[in-house]
C-alpha positions, 0 to 999 in steps of 0.5 A: 953347376948350372942346370941342364936345359932338359931339367928346366921348365920356365914360364912367367906371369905379370901382375899389378900392371907389370909392377909385380912379376913372377917367374916359375921354374923347375930344377932337380924336382924342386919348384922355384918361384922368383917374385919381383916387385917394382918400387920407386927406386928399383926392383925387390926380389923374393924367392920361394923353393918347394919340394914335394909340395912343401915350401923349403925356403922363403927368402925376401930381399927388401932392398931395391937392388935390381934395375928391372925384372930380368935382373931380379929373375936372374939373381933369384934363379942363381941363388935357387940353383946354389941352394938346391945344389947344396941340398942335393949334395948333402 
């Protein structure tokens, strides 16, 4: 299940001359950070999920799998939604 628009707050930040970008979102009371780094062969993605100020997940994909920041952001958000849905359902 994808998130309802009323429960999603999005904003972003660019760092290191657009070679590193961070996407922040909030879903079901969890704070999500998708961080993407641009290398020579593509973008790498890192995901962090927080609940109540405590980090509950830290994931890093070191392979440059993504063409640009938007691809890395979408992949990170989909993974975060899946993880949060499993956590909430348990």
